[in-house]
VEXDREN-2710 file (C-alpha; in Angstrom, 1 decimal):
% VEXDREN-2710
k/r/px/py/pz
1/MET/16.8/60.2/28.5
2/ASP/15.2/57.2/30.3
3/ALA/18.4/56.8/32.3
4/ILE/18.4/60.5/33.3
5/ILE/14.7/60.4/34.3
6/ASN/15.3/57.2/36.3
7/PHE/18.2/58.9/38.1
8/LEU/16.1/62.0/38.9
9/GLN/13.3/59.9/40.3
10/GLN/15.7/58.2/42.7
11/THR/17.0/61.5/44.2
12/GLY/15.8/62.7/47.5
13/PHE/14.4/65.9/45.9
14/TYR/11.9/63.7/44.1
15/ILE/11.2/61.1/46.8
16/VAL/10.5/63.8/49.5
17/GLN/7.2/64.5/47.7
18/GLN/5.9/61.1/49.0
19/ASN/6.6/62.1/52.6
20/PRO/7.0/65.9/53.1
21/LEU/6.9/65.5/56.9
22/SER/10.4/64.3/56.7
23/LEU/11.5/67.9/56.0
24/ILE/10.0/68.8/59.4
25/MET/12.0/66.0/61.1
26/LEU/15.2/67.2/59.4
27/ALA/14.5/70.7/60.8
28/VAL/14.0/69.2/64.3
29/ALA/17.3/67.3/63.9
30/CYS/19.0/70.5/63.1
31/VAL/17.5/72.2/66.2
32/LEU/18.8/69.4/68.4
33/LEU/22.2/69.6/66.8
34/TYR/22.2/73.3/67.6
35/LEU/21.3/72.6/71.3
36/ALA/24.0/70.0/71.5
37/ILE/26.8/72.0/69.8
38/VAL/26.0/75.6/70.8
39/LYS/24.1/75.2/74.0
40/LYS/25.9/72.1/75.1
41/PHE/22.8/70.2/76.2
42/GLU/24.1/66.7/77.0
43/PRO/26.2/66.9/73.8
44/LEU/27.8/63.4/74.1
45/LEU/24.5/61.7/73.5
46/LEU/22.2/64.5/72.1
47/LEU/24.6/65.1/69.1
48/PRO/24.6/61.4/67.9
49/ILE/20.9/61.1/68.6
50/ALA/20.2/64.3/66.5
51/PHE/22.4/63.0/63.7
52/GLY/20.7/59.6/63.8
53/MET/17.4/61.4/63.5
54/LEU/18.8/63.3/60.5
55/LEU/20.0/60.2/58.8
56/THR/16.8/58.2/59.2
57/ASN/14.7/61.0/57.7
58/LEU/16.8/61.5/54.6
59/PRO/14.5/60.7/51.7
60/GLY/15.4/57.4/50.0
61/ALA/18.5/56.7/52.1
62/GLY/17.0/53.5/53.5
63/MET/19.3/53.3/56.5
64/TYR/16.6/52.3/59.0
65/HIS/13.4/50.3/58.4
66/ALA/10.9/50.5/61.3
67/GLU/8.9/47.6/59.8
68/PHE/11.8/45.2/60.5
69/PHE/11.2/45.8/64.3
70/ALA/7.4/46.0/64.3
71/ASN/5.3/44.7/67.2
72/GLY/8.5/44.4/69.3
73/GLU/9.8/41.6/67.1
74/VAL/13.0/41.5/65.0
75/ASP/12.5/40.4/61.3
76/TRP/15.6/38.2/61.2
77/ALA/14.8/36.9/57.8
78/SER/15.0/40.4/56.2
79/LEU/18.1/41.3/58.1
80/GLY/19.7/37.9/57.3
81/ALA/19.1/38.5/53.6
82/LEU/21.0/41.7/53.9
83/ASP/17.9/43.8/53.1
84/GLY/18.6/46.1/56.0
85/GLY/20.3/49.4/56.1
86/LEU/23.3/50.4/58.2
87/ILE/21.3/51.6/61.2
88/ASP/19.1/48.5/61.1
89/TYR/22.1/46.5/62.2
90/LEU/23.3/49.1/64.7
91/TYR/19.8/49.2/66.2
92/LEU/20.1/45.5/67.2
93/GLY/22.3/46.6/70.0
94/VAL/19.5/48.7/71.4
95/LYS/16.7/46.2/70.7
96/LEU/18.7/43.4/72.4
97/GLY/19.6/45.6/75.4
98/ILE/23.3/45.5/74.7
99/TYR/24.3/49.2/74.5
100/PRO/22.6/50.4/77.7
101/CYS/24.2/47.6/79.7
102/LEU/27.6/48.3/78.3
103/ILE/27.2/52.0/79.1
104/PHE/26.3/51.0/82.7
105/VAL/29.6/49.1/83.0
106/GLY/31.3/52.4/82.1
107/VAL/29.1/54.4/84.5
108/GLY/29.9/52.0/87.3
109/ALA/33.7/52.3/86.6
110/MET/33.3/56.1/86.9
111/THR/31.2/56.1/90.1
112/ASP/32.4/56.4/93.6
113/PHE/29.9/54.8/96.0
114/GLY/31.9/55.9/99.0
115/PRO/29.5/58.7/100.0
116/LEU/26.6/56.3/100.0
117/ILE/28.5/53.7/102.0
118/ALA/29.5/56.3/104.5
119/ASN/25.9/57.5/104.9
120/PRO/23.5/54.7/104.2
121/LYS/20.5/56.9/105.0
122/SER/21.1/58.6/101.7
123/LEU/19.9/55.5/100.0
124/LEU/16.4/56.4/101.2
125/LEU/16.7/59.8/99.5
126/GLY/17.7/58.2/96.2
127/ALA/14.7/55.9/96.6
128/ALA/12.3/58.7/97.3
129/ALA/13.4/60.6/94.2
130/GLN/12.0/57.7/92.1
131/LEU/8.5/59.1/93.1
132/GLY/8.5/61.0/89.8
133/ILE/8.6/57.7/87.9
134/PHE/5.5/56.2/89.5
135/ILE/3.4/59.4/89.7
136/THR/4.1/60.0/86.0
137/PHE/3.2/56.4/85.3
138/VAL/-0.2/57.0/86.8
139/GLY/-0.6/60.2/84.9
140/ALA/0.3/58.6/81.6
141/ARG/-2.2/55.8/82.3
142/LEU/-5.0/58.4/82.9
143/LEU/-4.1/60.0/79.6
144/GLY/-4.7/56.7/77.8
145/PHE/-1.3/55.2/77.4
146/THR/-0.9/51.5/77.9
147/GLY/0.9/50.1/80.9
148/ALA/4.0/49.4/78.9
149/GLU/4.0/52.9/77.3
150/ALA/3.3/54.6/80.7
151/SER/6.2/52.7/82.2
152/SER/8.5/53.9/79.5
153/ILE/7.4/57.5/79.9
154/GLY/7.6/57.4/83.7
155/ILE/11.2/56.2/83.7
156/ILE/12.2/59.6/82.3
157/GLY/11.8/60.8/85.9
158/GLY/14.8/58.6/86.9
159/ALA/17.0/61.1/85.0
160/ASP/19.0/58.2/83.7
161/GLY/19.2/58.1/79.9
162/PRO/20.5/54.5/79.4
163/THR/17.9/53.1/81.8
164/ALA/15.1/55.0/79.9
165/ILE/16.4/53.6/76.6
166/PHE/16.7/50.1/78.0
167/THR/13.2/50.1/79.4
168/THR/11.6/51.7/76.4
169/SER/13.4/49.4/73.9
170/GLN/11.8/46.4/75.8
171/LEU/8.4/47.8/76.5
172/ALA/7.5/50.5/73.9
173/PRO/10.1/50.7/71.1
174/HIS/7.8/52.9/69.0
175/LEU/8.2/55.6/71.6
176/LEU/12.0/55.3/71.8
177/GLY/12.8/58.5/69.8
178/PRO/10.6/61.0/71.8
179/ILE/11.5/59.4/75.1
180/ALA/15.2/59.5/74.5
181/VAL/15.1/63.1/73.3
182/ALA/12.9/64.1/76.4
183/ALA/15.2/62.2/78.8
184/TYR/18.5/63.7/77.6
185/SER/17.0/67.2/77.0
186/TYR/15.6/67.4/80.6
187/MET/18.8/65.9/82.1
188/ALA/20.7/68.8/80.5
189/LEU/18.1/71.2/82.1
190/VAL/18.5/69.8/85.6
191/PRO/20.2/73.1/86.7
192/VAL/17.1/75.0/85.4
193/ILE/14.3/72.6/86.5
194/GLN/15.5/71.8/90.1
195/PRO/16.4/75.0/91.9
196/PRO/12.8/76.6/91.8
197/ILE/11.4/73.4/93.3
198/MET/14.1/73.1/95.9
199/LYS/13.5/76.7/97.0
200/ALA/9.8/76.3/97.1
201/LEU/9.9/73.3/99.4
202/THR/12.5/74.5/101.9
203/THR/13.0/77.4/104.3
204/ASP/16.1/79.6/104.6
205/ALA/17.0/77.8/107.8
206/GLU/16.8/74.4/106.2
207/ARG/19.0/75.5/103.3
208/LYS/21.7/76.6/105.7
209/ILE/21.9/73.3/107.6
210/LYS/25.5/72.1/107.8
211/MET/26.2/68.4/107.9
212/LYS/29.1/66.6/109.5
213/GLN/32.0/65.4/107.5
214/LEU/31.5/61.9/106.1
215/ARG/33.6/59.1/107.7
216/PRO/36.4/57.5/105.7
217/VAL/35.3/54.4/103.8
218/SER/37.7/51.4/103.7
219/LYS/38.8/49.7/100.5
220/THR/37.2/46.4/101.8
221/GLU/33.8/48.1/102.1
222/LYS/34.1/49.5/98.6
223/VAL/35.0/46.1/97.1
224/LEU/32.3/44.3/99.0
225/PHE/29.6/46.8/98.1
226/PRO/29.1/46.0/94.4
227/ILE/29.1/42.3/95.1
228/ILE/26.5/42.5/97.9
229/VAL/24.3/45.0/95.9
230/THR/24.3/42.7/92.8
231/ILE/23.3/39.7/94.8
232/PHE/20.6/41.4/96.9
233/VAL/19.0/43.5/94.1
234/SER/19.0/40.5/91.7
235/PHE/17.3/38.4/94.2
236/LEU/14.8/41.1/94.9
237/VAL/14.1/42.2/91.3
238/PRO/15.6/39.6/88.9
239/SER/14.6/41.7/85.8
240/ALA/17.0/44.5/87.0
241/ALA/19.9/42.1/87.2
242/SER/21.4/43.0/83.8
243/LEU/21.5/46.7/84.6
244/ILE/22.6/46.4/88.2
245/GLY/25.1/43.6/87.4
246/CYS/26.8/45.7/84.7
247/LEU/26.8/48.8/86.9
248/MET/28.4/46.9/89.8
249/LEU/30.8/45.1/87.5
250/GLY/32.2/48.4/86.4
251/ASN/32.4/49.6/90.0
252/LEU/34.2/46.5/91.1
253/MET/36.8/47.0/88.3
254/ARG/37.3/50.5/89.7
255/GLU/37.6/49.6/93.3
256/CYS/39.5/46.3/93.4
257/GLY/42.7/47.8/92.0
258/VAL/43.8/44.7/90.1
259/VAL/42.3/45.5/86.6
260/ASP/43.2/49.1/86.1
261/ARG/43.6/48.5/82.4
262/LEU/40.1/47.2/82.1
263/SER/38.7/49.9/84.2
264/LYS/40.2/52.6/82.0
265/THR/39.0/50.9/78.9
266/VAL/35.4/50.7/80.0
267/GLN/35.5/54.3/81.2
268/ASN/37.0/55.6/77.9
269/GLU/37.2/53.6/74.7
270/LEU/34.3/51.2/75.3
271/MET/32.0/54.0/76.7
272/ASN/32.7/56.3/73.8
273/ILE/32.2/53.7/71.1
274/VAL/28.9/52.4/72.6
275/THR/27.7/56.0/73.1
276/ILE/28.1/56.7/69.4
277/PHE/26.3/53.6/68.3
278/LEU/23.5/54.0/71.0
279/GLY/22.9/57.7/70.1
280/ILE/22.7/57.1/66.3
281/SER/20.5/54.0/66.7
282/VAL/18.0/55.8/69.1
283/GLY/17.9/58.9/67.0
284/ALA/17.0/56.7/63.9
285/THR/13.8/55.6/65.5
286/ALA/12.5/59.2/65.4
287/THR/10.8/59.0/62.1
288/ALA/8.0/61.4/61.1
289/GLU/5.4/58.8/61.8
290/ASN/6.7/58.1/65.4
291/PHE/7.6/61.7/66.3
292/LEU/5.2/64.1/64.8
293/ASN/2.0/63.4/66.8
294/TRP/0.2/64.3/70.0
295/GLN/1.9/61.5/71.9
296/THR/5.2/63.2/71.6
297/LEU/3.9/66.4/73.0
298/MET/2.4/64.6/75.9
299/ILE/5.6/62.7/76.5
300/LEU/7.6/66.0/76.6
301/ALA/5.0/67.4/79.1
302/LEU/5.0/64.3/81.3
303/GLY/8.8/64.3/81.3
304/VAL/8.9/67.7/83.0
305/ILE/6.3/66.4/85.6
306/ALA/8.5/63.3/86.2
307/PHE/11.6/65.4/86.9
308/GLY/9.6/67.8/89.1
309/PHE/8.1/65.1/91.3
310/GLY/11.4/63.2/91.4
311/THR/13.1/66.3/92.8
312/ALA/10.3/67.0/95.2
313/GLY/10.2/63.4/96.5
314/GLY/13.8/63.5/97.7
315/VAL/13.5/67.0/99.3
316/LEU/10.3/66.1/101.1
317/LEU/11.7/62.8/102.5
318/ALA/14.7/64.7/103.8
319/LYS/12.4/67.0/105.7
320/VAL/10.5/64.1/107.1
321/MET/13.8/62.4/108.2
322/ASN/14.7/65.6/110.1
323/LEU/11.5/65.2/112.3
324/PHE/12.9/61.9/113.7
325/SER/16.7/62.5/113.5
326/LYS/19.1/64.2/115.9
327/GLU/21.6/64.9/113.2
328/LYS/19.7/67.1/110.7
329/VAL/19.9/66.5/107.0
330/ASN/20.0/69.5/104.6
331/PRO/16.9/68.9/102.5
332/LEU/18.7/70.3/99.4
333/ILE/20.6/67.0/99.1
334/GLY/17.4/65.2/98.6
335/SER/17.0/66.7/95.1
336/ALA/20.2/64.9/94.1
337/GLY/18.3/61.6/94.4
338/VAL/17.6/61.7/90.6
339/SER/20.5/59.9/88.9
340/ALA/21.9/62.7/86.8
341/VAL/25.4/62.1/88.1
342/PRO/27.1/64.4/89.2
343/MET/25.0/67.3/87.8
344/ALA/22.2/67.0/90.4
345/ALA/24.7/66.9/93.3
346/ARG/26.4/70.0/92.0
347/VAL/23.0/71.8/91.8
348/SER/22.5/71.0/95.5
349/GLN/25.9/72.5/96.3
350/VAL/25.3/75.6/94.2
351/VAL/21.9/76.3/95.7
352/ALA/23.2/75.8/99.3
353/GLN/26.1/78.1/98.8
354/LYS/23.9/80.9/97.6
355/TYR/22.5/81.0/101.2
356/ASP/25.7/80.2/103.0
357/PRO/29.0/80.3/101.0
358/SER/30.8/78.2/103.7
359/ASN/28.3/75.3/103.4
360/PHE/29.8/72.4/101.4
361/LEU/27.2/69.8/100.5
362/LEU/28.7/68.2/97.4
363/MET/30.0/65.0/99.0
364/HIS/26.8/64.6/101.0
365/ALA/24.7/65.1/97.9
366/MET/26.7/62.5/96.1
367/GLY/25.3/59.8/98.4
368/PRO/21.7/60.3/97.2
369/ASN/23.0/60.9/93.6
370/VAL/24.7/57.6/93.2
371/SER/21.9/55.8/95.1
372/GLY/19.5/57.3/92.5
373/VAL/21.4/55.3/89.8
374/ILE/20.6/52.1/91.7
375/GLY/17.1/53.3/92.4
376/SER/16.2/54.0/88.8
377/ALA/17.6/50.6/87.7
378/VAL/15.5/48.9/90.3
379/ALA/12.4/50.9/89.3
380/ALA/13.0/49.9/85.7
381/GLY/13.3/46.2/86.8
382/VAL/10.0/46.5/88.6
383/LEU/8.2/48.0/85.6
384/LEU/9.8/45.4/83.3
385/ALA/8.6/42.6/85.6
386/LEU/5.0/44.0/85.6
387/PHE/4.6/44.9/82.0
388/GLY/7.3/43.0/80.1
389/ALA/6.4/40.2/77.6
END
């Protein structure tokens, strides 16, 4: 009978009495799984994030111990003594900044910077779209968040999940769960969030502007681009070197034409494996203590604001550019400056064709879109330099 009682006291049904809020987190995890599977909201990352959230909130499972990573430090003694759970060890890849950088190698290998090279002005639109990051940073500070926490929340506006995870893991790891969920949820909602803002800030005539076909870009330009960008950005913002360096390494593999096997590997096998580990690890940080509070609600609200101002920043700069340029820019491509590649560029195309079916903006919008990837990494580097340890 003692053995039976001991067994029953070790079941989750008994342990859940000590932390009933974990039941709410299990329900939240199931909702996110529904959004990923049925609604297809960024399923490649939202599904493992949701399942990681489910695993970490199973009563008594002991897969993740937040106390091993308290105050931004790793308790190597406990981990070395094999006291950690499965996800504790997987989470080291997030904490040490390994997974986001590896994902950036894959992103670089899948990105064509040709539209940006052909139209360098689009770099300005990508930079303007980072407005959402810094406005949200100010808003978060006014709401009482620390500089490091506000930086992590603001980076949601870059619409770049790996960058948001990388920044948050370094500056405010206790907010990693809600920020990751907000970032990927709103990335999936780009086709819903952006069009009303784009329409409100442009006229019918501006939406119908047709742009000239982009010039062809030589292979030499495409090979030199990642090398030059890595050197320049790393000199300008050394703290962004790891993200930018990995992004450009992947792109160089793509463009040089001599390492096709490596390029295919980082685009497929490596990218998929790291995505699984990253998603599960990030989801595991969403415990009841970290997730069920007013901070989470404020982060979700600030995330929408970040996306909105990011979209508006690109559109408004395009309108300003038209005041001084002979060749007019369709302001709709400015919204693609957030780095949700290629979804934001497709939104620009879809909105433009509603007003003129013969207007093709996709390749023009890809310029600001890929420059937004660089812009969000640079913004993250600036915030890490300002508020990092």
